[in-house]
C-alpha positions in Angstrom: 21.8 -4.5 -4.1 20.0 -1.2 -4.7 16.8 -0.4 -2.9 13.5 0.6 -4.6 11.2 3.5 -3.3 9.7 1.3 -0.6 13.0 -0.4 0.4 12.5 -3.4 -1.9 15.5 -5.1 -3.3 16.0 -4.5 -7.1 18.8 -5.5 -9.5 21.1 -2.7 -10.6 21.8 -4.0 -14.1 19.5 -4.4 -17.1 20.0 -8.2 -17.4 19.3 -8.7 -13.7 16.1 -6.6 -14.0 15.0 -8.6 -17.0 15.5 -11.9 -15.2 13.6 -10.5 -12.2 10.7 -9.4 -14.4 10.6 -12.9 -16.0 10.5 -14.6 -12.6 7.7 -12.3 -11.5 5.7 -13.0 -14.7 6.1 -16.8 -14.4 5.2 -16.7 -10.7 8.5 -18.0 -9.5 8.8 -15.0 -7.1 6.1 -12.7 -5.8 6.6 -9.0 -6.1 3.7 -7.4 -4.3 3.9 -8.6 -0.7 2.1 -6.3 1.8 4.0 -5.1 4.8 2.8 -5.5 8.4 2.1 -1.8 8.6 -0.4 -2.0 5.7 -2.3 -4.9 7.3 -2.4 -3.2 10.7 -3.5 0.1 9.2 -6.4 -1.6 7.5 -7.4 -3.4 10.7 -7.2 -0.1 12.6 -9.3 1.7 10.0 -12.0 -1.0 10.3 -12.0 -0.8 14.1 -12.3 3.0 14.0 -15.1 2.9 11.5 -17.0 0.3 13.6 -16.7 2.5 16.7 -17.9 5.8 15.0 -21.5 6.7 14.7 -23.0 7.5 11.4 -23.1 11.2 12.3 -19.4 11.2 13.2 -18.5 9.4 9.9 -20.6 11.9 8.0 -18.8 14.9 9.7 -15.4 13.4 8.9 -16.4 12.9 5.2 -17.8 16.4 5.0 -14.5 17.9 6.3 -12.5 15.8 3.9 -14.6 16.8 0.9 -14.3 20.5 1.9 -10.5 20.1 2.2 -10.3 18.6 -1.3 -12.2 21.5 -2.9 -10.4 24.3 -1.2 
């Protein structure tokens, strides 16, 4: 079975894809499961934000804004 961009299993033919879309639409299967890396990344971001001072967060945000506008 072919793999999608994030490694998910996808049917190769049009009929198989249509059946999969119908199963997702009816709730028979769930398509958007989060990986463990996503969950651990969010937990790490919360822990980091909690440990930073307001001044440190402001400095990080200022640098990020400057990088976007350069």
